[in-house]
N, C-alpha and C positions, 0 to 999 in steps of 0.2 A: 550174538545172533547174526544170521545172514542178512545181507542188505535188503532193505524194504520188507522186513518181516511184518506181516499183519496179525495183530492180536485183537480179535473181535470178541468183545464181551457181550453176550446176549443175556441180559438180566431177566428176560421173560416177564412174567407177571409177579415180580418180587421187588422187595425193598419199598419202604415208605419214605417220605421226604427226609425224615431225620437220619435214617440209616444210609440213604443215598448221599446225603451231605457228608457223612462221616467217611464213606468209602471214597468219594471223590477227593476229599481233603487228603486222604492217605495217598491216592494215586498221584495227586499233584506234587506231593513231597518227594516222590521217587526220582532219582537220577538215573535215567535210562538212555540207551543209545538213540541218537537221532535217526538211525536207520529203522527203528521200530515205529510202526504206526499203531498207536494205542487207541483203538476205536471202541467206544462205549455206546451200547444200544439199550436205552431205558424204555419202559412202557410210556405211552403217549403223554400222560399228564405230568410225567417227570421231565420231559424233554426241555421245556422252557427254563425250568429251574437248573437243570444240569448245564444247559447252554450258558447261563449266567455264572455258574460256579467254575467252569473250565476256561474262562477268559484268561489270556496270557499264559496258557499251558500247552503242553504237547498233546493233550487229549483231544481226540476228534470225535464229533458227535454223529451217531447213526440212528436209524429207526428200525424197528423190528418188522415192519410191513408197511404197505401203502395200498390204496385202492387202485384199481386198473383204469378208472376214469378220472378226468380232471376235476369234476364236480358233479353234484346231482343228489337225488333222493336216495342216499345210501346210509340209513341210520346206523350209527355206531362206528362207521369207518372214518378214516382220515385221508385227506388228499395229499398228493405228492407236493403240490404247491405250498401247502401249509407246512409240511415237513421241511421243505426247502427254506421257507421264510424263517423258521426257527433255527436254521443253521446246520441242519443235517447234511453231511457230505456222502453218506452211504445209506443204503437200505437193504435189509435182508428180504429176499423173496423166495417163495417156494418151500419154506420150511415144512418139514413133515407134520408138525403140529397144526399148521394152517391147512395142509392138505387133508388131514384126518378130521379135525374138529369143525372146519369151515367148508369142507368138501371142495376145496380148490383143485382144479384140474390143470393140466399142462398148458392149455390155451390161456387160462387166467394168468398163469405165471409169465407167459410170453408177453401178454399185454402190459403187465407190471414192469417187466424189463424195458419195454419200449417207452413207456411213459416216464420211467426214471431217467433213462438216457436223454430223452427229449428235454428234461428239466435239469440236466447236468448233475444228476445224482448217480453215484456209482452203485449198481446192483450187485449184491452178493447172492449168487444163485445156488440154492441148496438142492442136492440130489442124494439119493440113497435108497437102499433096498430093505425089505422086511427080512426077518429071520427065515421065513419059509422060502423066499426066493434064494436066499443064501444056501439053504439046505438043498434046494433043487438044482443048484448050479446055474441058475438062469439070471443071476444078478447083473452080469455085464450087459446082457441083452436089454434088461429092464432099464438100467441107467442110461444106456445109449438111446433108448426110446424117449426117456425124459429129455435128454439133450436135443434130440431131433425135433421134438415137439415144442420145447421151451425156448430154445436159443435162436435169435434172429441171425441171419448170415452177415458176414463182412463187418463185424464189430471191430473197432480199433483195439479194444482190450476186453478181457472178461475175467471175473473172479468166480470160481466154482468152489463151493464148500461141500465136500463129501461127508455126509452124516448118515452112516448106516442106522436105520430106524431102530434096530434091535440094540444098538449101543448107547442110544441117548438116555442118560440118567440111570443106566443099568449097572454101571461099573465094569461092563464088558467092553473090550476093544478088539478090532480085527488084528490079525498078525501084521507084522511089518510087510511081509510078502503080499498079503491081501491088499493093503493100502497102496503099495507100489503098483500092483496089477491094475487097480481101479484108476489110479492117477494116469498111468501110461495109456490105458484104454480111452479115458476121457480126452486127454490131450490129442492123441492121434485122431480120434473121431472128429473133434472140433476143427483141427487143422485141415483135415481132408474134406469134411462135409459142410463146414460152416465158414471156411476160409478165414479163420481167426488165428493169428500167430502169437499174439501177446496174451498168454493165459496164466493166471495165478491160481494155484490149487491149494486150498486149505483143507485141513482135516478137522472134523468135529465129531463128538460122541464120546462122553465120559473122559474128556481131556482134563488132566490135572498136572501138577508139578512133577509127579513121579514118572509120567509117561511122555510128556510133551517133548522133551529134549531128544529122546531116542527117536520118536516119530519124526521130528524136524530134521535130525541129522541123517538118519538112515533112509528115510523116504524122500528127502530133499523137497519137502513141501514148503510153501511160501508163508505158512503161518497156521493159525487155528481159529476155529469158531468155538468159543467156550461158553458153556452154560453154567451149571452149578458151581464150578470152581471159581468163576468170575465174581461170585457174590462173597467169597471168602477172602478177606484181606491178606492172610498169610499165603494162600495159594496163588492168587493173581500177582502178588508181589514177587514171589519166586519166579514165576513165568516171565514177567516183564523184565526183571533184573538179571535173569539167567543164573541165579545162584541156587545151590542145592541145599 
């Protein structure tokens, strides 16, 4: 794999403690390149257990979301400070499922990015279009609007995860040309309008061991945000080890 490839496993609301322990045990046993950042993002109640399980391993802990405020009366949410206290180094923000089910807007995502950076947590910022926007050929305009409204200026570095909403969990993926087009548009927009030069671009949306390597090599992405396949021992093992 390319240097500093990021493999981000978004477990979403899956795995109980027993199954999480089994999967972590397998991941710890893998011999993978030191250039791979193997980032695991469990649901909140699993985070302290996973933290203890990954001691003395290459696995890096991340969170699936955080609240945009440091503390307060926000029932059911979790603060960035607690996420940090439990050892998370990364946090996913702006995922389409958060936008859809929790009605999060671009300004909410921007606040989360700022609070994560303030606490030395690296945000993984999700962007992506619906199938209708793809059909209307207005997807690039939509994605650039997300970037304009979400991303603060003059960041030292940024991780963008492109997840077309219509590809998530559907088994469908954009073409190589589609991914390259979005990647180049995002990077050019961010460099020009946000003055950010160090940008890592991940692809997400029905990623598996059958399509990851082609996407990585032909699109020159910096890694992947993986959902369903990250729960399957055989799939995530192939992706991390690079074998077919």
